[in-house]
Each structure stands twice: as structure tokens, then as C-alpha cells.
N, C-alpha and C positions, 0 to 999 in steps of 0.2 A: 197270488200263487194259489193254487188250489192243493196242491201236495210237496212235503219235503221229507226225504227220505234223509235223515243225517248220517247213517251207518255207511250208505252206500252215495254219499254227497252229490245225490240229485234233487235236482228241483223242476215241478212241472209249473209251467207258467200259463195263465189265460191268457187268452188273444189280445185284448185291451191293452195289458201293460207291453206286449213287443211291439204293437202296432205304437206307441207312442215314440218309442227309438227308432223303429223301422231300419233296423239292422238286423232282424235273425240270420241267422249262420244257413249255408246251404243246406249243410247235414248234420246229424248230430255229432260228428265226428269232427267238427268243430271245437266243439267245447272240450275235448279231450286236454289235460294238464293246460287248461288258461284259467283263467281268476274272473267269477263273478261277484260284482260289485252292485247293491241296489243305491240307485241314483234316483234324485226328485229334478226330472227335468222342468226347467223354467224359461219360456222365452221372454225377455225385455224389449221393449219395442216402444217409440215415441209417440204419441197421438199429436201430430203436429196443430190438429184444428182445435185443439184446450188445453197446450201444452201440458198435458199431463204423462207420466213417465208409467210406460203401462206393463205388467205381468201375465204370462198367460201359463197358467199352471194346472194340474191335476189335484185339487184339494182334496176331493171327496172319491178318490180312489176307483172312479169309473172307465174311467181310459179315456174322458172327454176333458180336454184342458179349457177351465174357465178363467174367464180374463177380470182384473181388479186392477185399481189405481194405486200405485206403489208411491207416486210425489205429484204435484201439481207445481207448476210454475218451471217446469224445466222446458227450457227452449231449445236442446238440443243434445243430441246422445252420439257419441264417438266411441270407437273401440280401435286400439293397436295391436297388432300381433308381434310377439317377441321370440328371435329364434337363434338359436346359437350353432351356427351353420360351420363346415367343416373348412379351414381346421377348428376344430371343438377347445377353446380356452375357456369354457365356463363363464364367460361374462357375454351379457349382448349388447353389442354397439349401437350406441346410439351419437348420430350425427345431424339430425334433425333432417338429414335430406335422405334421397333415394341409394345413397352406400351404404348405408348402415344395415343393421340386423331386423331392425323395424320396419313392419309393414302397415301401411297408412295412416304413419307419421308425419309425413310429408305428400304434397301436392305432388300427382304423377308417380305412387307409387302403384309396381304390381307384382303378382308372383308369378313369373313366368320365365323359364329357361331363355337363356341368350338376348335376353332385353337389357345385356349395360346396367342392370342395378345390383345391389348388395345382395339380393335375394336369390340371384340366377339359378342358383345350385342348392337351396334350401329343398328339404325335403318334408313334408306334413311330420313328422315324428320326431324334428328336433324344434317344434313350438314349444318353450319354455314357460315365457308369460306375456298375460294381457293387460294393456289399457285400458279402463275405463273411465272414460270421461262425460259430464255433463254439465250444458251453461245451465245456471238457472236464472230467475231474473225477479224483480220486484217491482211496483209502481215506485215513483221516487218523486216525481210531481217537479222534477226539474226541466227548464226551461232551454237548456243548452243541449245542443247535439250529442246523443251519447255516442260513446267511442268504440267502434267493432271490436267484439270477440272474437277470435278464432280457436278452436278446440283440436289438435290434432292437424289432422288434414281436411277438416270439417269448413263447410263456407264461414265467412263472416258473417257475426249476427250482431242486429243493433233492431232498438227498438224505443221507437220517442217515449219519453215522458219514464223510464226504467232503466233502473239500474241493472247491469247482465255481471256476473262472475260465472269463471270457468271452474271447475271441481274435477281434478284425474286422481286416480288411486293405479295402484297395479297389485299384482296378484300372480303368484306363482302356480302353474299349473300341476308340477311334479313335485317330488319329494326332493330336496335339494342335493342331496345324496347322491339319486341318481346320477346327475352330472358330473361324480369325479371318478 
């Protein structure tokens, strides 16, 4: 940010900061009566060749994302999106199949109108929660074939001589009171 005027509630952003989000408004009028929130954009991804969970983030503020290792021995990374769709009941129904309000928690899940699934009428602004999951592993020396492990709608994973464990977490994207 190069200039901040607290009296007029105005900010001038350097091009590097707006490029990271790539969502610059079409005109300055789009900022009227809006909310400006400072965020740190992080991109999580899996480097499968080395089983490393990676993070891309602009740590030095130059507008270019740097890549670093967040964790090793990560075999899989999956995410599922929870929507509260009409009729809104402040709950995200989870039946573990394509008829619930979670996207990517079951094989064959799609986000498309008229596909016969539970999210056929979902809107992007109805997103309420996200599940993030990883499968982590460690060498075990066991001689028995490992049991495959699956996370959300991802593929079944197994690795001879390793023990694998799924870990799943859930976070709300919005203040819970916004749904009441």
C-alpha cells in the first residue's frame, strides 16, 4: 500500500498486491459502501514426487509468492466444500453420498445445475464450511500388505512397508451468526 487516507477512508494499492488476488474491480465505483479486508493469500498443494505439503505465499511483500515446505510424509491432500442450500436450515447435511450438501466428500460429486445431486441448486455464496484432510505416513517395516486408506472422494492410497493415517479437519468460513 502506498497511500492511506483515514479521514476519507481511501487506500491506494501497489499493482503487486492486487495482482495476487487478480480480482481488481472494473471501476472505482465498485468500492463504494464495500468492505476492504487485508488478507494473506496462501496456496496449499501436494508435491507428490516427494510427499511434501507445500505452501505458496508472499512472505516478503514483493508481490511474488515464495514456495516452502509445510510438512513432509504427506501422501494425499483433499478438500470438501459444505453448502447450506435452500431451504436454509443452518445445518450442512452430510450423508456421505452425492445427495448431501457437501461437495467432493463422495465419489462422483459435482457442482452443476440439473445433475440430480444434492447441490443442483447451490449458489457460490452459500458456501459455509470447508473440510481439509491429509493422509500422512511413516515407514513401519511391516511385512503384511497395508490396508488402503481413502480420504473424502480421493483415491485409495497404500504404500508397502508404510503405515498411513487419515487426518480430517473442518473450518467455518463465515461468522456463525450470519446464518441466523
